[in-house]
C-alpha positions, 0 to 999 in steps of 0.5 A: 092654531094659536096658543096664548103665551102670557100669564097662562104660562103660569101653570109651568111655574106651579106644576114644575092646521086640508083635504082627504085623499080620494078613495073608491067608495065601493063598500056601501051604497051611495046613500049618504052616511046618516049620523045624529047627535042628541043634546036633549038626551044627555046622561052623565055629561055624555051625548048619544050618537048614532051612525047609519052608514047604509048597507055594506057589501064587505064582511068586515069594516073599520070605524074610527075617531081621529087620533090627531086633527089638522092644525093641532100637531099633537095627539088627541085620541078622541076615541078615548072619550067614546063609552058603550060603543054598539053595533046593531043589525037590522033586527036590533041585535048587538053584533060582535065589535072588537076595539083594536086601539083607543080610536079604532073598532072593527065589525064583522059580518058588516053586511048585516050592520044597520047602525052604530050607537055610542056615548061621547064624553066631553074633553073640557071636564077632563081638563079639570080632573086630576090626571085626566084620563091619561095621555094627552088631553086635546087642547081646549079650542080643539076639544068638546064641551057638554054642559047644560048651558053650552056645547062646543061641538068640534064634530070630529070629537062626536062623529068618526068615519069608516076607513073606505068612506071618508069621501062619502056624503054625510048628513047630520041631525042635531037635536037640542032644546028649542031654547038653545041658540045654534050656530054653524057654517055647515049647510042647513037643510032642514029644521023640525020641531018636536010634537010638544015644541020642546026640541028642535032637530036641525039637519046639516049636509057635509060633502065628505068627512073632511067637511064634518071635521072642518065645521065646528058648531056651538049650541046653548045660551049664546050671544050672537052678532052677525055683520058684514066686513066688505063681502064677508059675512062675520058670525061671532058667537060668544058664550060667557057663563056669568054674562060678563062679556057680549058679542056686542061689546066685541063687535067693534073690535072684530070688525075693525080688525077684520076690515084691516086684515082684508085691506092687508090681504088685498086680492086674496080670495076670501070666504063669503062667511067666517064664524068665530066661536068664542067660549070664555072660561070662568076658571071653575075646575071643570072649565077649559084651561087651554087658552088660544084658538084653532083655525078651520077653512072658514071659522075658528074656535076661540077659548079665553078667560072670562075674567079679562077686562073688556080691554084685555079680551079685545087685545086677545081677540085681535092677537088670536083671531087675526092669527086664525083668520090669516090661515086662509093664506096658509095652510088653507091655500098653500099647503103640502101633500101632508096636509091636503091628504091628511090622515086622521089615524096615521098622519105624516107632518110637513116640514113647513110649520115655519110657514103654516104657523110662523108666517101666519103669526107674522101676518097677524102682527105685522097687519097691525102696524101696516094698517095703523092698528098699533104704532111702530114702537108697540110692533117693535116690542112685540117682535123683540118679545118673540126673540126673547121667548124664542131663546128659551127654546132650542135655537139651533134646532132645525125647523124643518126637522122639528116640524116633520117630527113635531109629535115626538120629543125633543121636537114636541117641546119645541113646537111653541117656537112656531109662534116665536122663531117662526114669526121672526123667520117671516119677518126676516124674509119680509125684510130681505124681499123688500131689500132685494126688490127696492120695496116692491115685494114682500112676504105677503106678495110671495105667499100670494104668488105661492097661492096663485101657483097652488091654491086650495086644491093643488098641494106642493111637494114638501121637499121642493118648497124651499127650492121653489121659493128660492127660484121665485125669489132671490138667492138670499132668501134661499141661503137664509132658508137653507141656513136658518130654517133647514139648517141649524144656524141661529139667526143674527137678528141684528144684521136684519135690524141694521138693514131697517135702522133699528137697534136693541138697547136698555130702556124703562118701559111699562109692564104689568103687575106680575112680570119684570123685564125678563119674566114673572116675578113670582116663584113657588115653594112646593114643600111649604106650598106657598107663592113668594116674590122672586128677585125680579120684584125689585125690577118692577116699579109698583111693587118696589115702590110698596117696599115689597122684597124678594122672599115675601110670601103672598098670603092673600089678594083682596081678601082671597087666600092665595094657594098653590091650588088657586094660584094660576087663577089669582095671578092671572087676575093680577095680570088684568089689573089696571091703574086706579084700581084699589088693592088690599094684599097681605104678605108675610115676611119673617113671620109677620104680616105686611099689608099693602092697601093702595090704588094701583099706579102704572108699573115700570121695568128696565128691559132691553127694547128694540128702537129706531136708531137716531143716526139711521141713514136715509136708505135704512129709513126708506127700507124700514118704511117699506117694510112697515107701511108698504 
């Protein structure tokens, strides 16, 4: 999973990744569990679902929707979105059902059970509702959408499982208007049109419930591009509600990115097909607000803002999708028993988020400089930004303890550090590996070795991983992991930068129009319900050159009044501004209007910067080159 940590963190300003354990499926016939979703019979934004499990031989059975899904590390409670749950016997009569909790139903006299029927509401609508439905709303890429032109079908949000039948085969029929484009990596077994030709029912096969949960779909008015990257078929499905962006406009970006990723990974086994489902949010009240992505074994669901410029969207796609694709290494190929035998109802969590998310994020950034997609200075800036962001969280918290308890506080509040400090952990180990091996071994080679030792079907023992890595590598790597990952000692990054001839100093660097070198240049007054420039505006050259002062209230931007309600969307749009664009901003200072009408110029700020030392030794430069270019 990958959260976008940029302007979309503005919300904080304004309002303050297996398999299933084998069980004996002896409680029903060997016939597949037959399921269906009817997108042609939506009522009040709810989709009807039917589950036919075959004949049970047990008197009482339990049916659940997931409380937690893999890759999210948070409680989703998909059962909360189910209404009108009914169990019907073979005569079509309603049977007694007990709702045990948000996600669980028990059915007595199950030998008479013919099928289950219920309606499913989507999660995207709940994101726009004040207060939602209570509790946590699933992160957008892990959620569901039901609207006339688009359906995001993370299937675990619609299809549940019987406790004893998670390893049973599933069939799934999805009925939708014939005009809809439909994309899914699940095996398509049949396609049937209605007698009047207005509807099409597509049938799919899933070997077990894990495959239902692991294979999202997207239906509706989609734009789809299919192309080959080496021997991998890429299917890019894009929903842009206002047709601002297309799959064709993103094709080259995705192609170059994944071509570079394949080159970086080398002989790591890849999937023959990879699906990218991109939902572009238009910022409307009912649109999703959680920008980022969620990985699956052979696909990823991505949610990003539609208002992004072509360049910003391309950059976000590289940042986000690259991260998700690298999950084919970990946890998809290298993972613990907690991941392999994942329990959707009472999950336990591995200690090694530093590897699953952190090393994955490290690869997503490192491959870009390694393969020449960005220069070294851009890469240094990315990693130093991660250092700054990591310092805003608990830098002395044990990463393994945080990982194992990630859905509980205070660990939950530090989950975002897996993309910051987690990636930096990967960087430090990479430098150590290069140093110890005279440049021949790396973080990537270590992950390849672990993948060869374990792989998709063989999990490692969670408590043994650090010792195994130490035995496979060097004492220095084990000491680092035990001190800074298991232990609580913050990392001295300067010691690692010294090894590769880098140093931290202050420099004038380019920035955007809503930040300086330390963060956002706005603040909010909730009593007066206004947004104003903070002290940081003095360190943003564009606004400083326009004479803007700390405390200036922003009244309107390009003719649109700025309010607390629309501030996140409007400031997010300002993040997308480009030099040369004309702007018209009205401020209020001491009760008088101040008008700024001009064309944008590049903006700069003074900030700490990671850079190459002028007097670096030959040994430092050699290690740096091995680290950055292999």
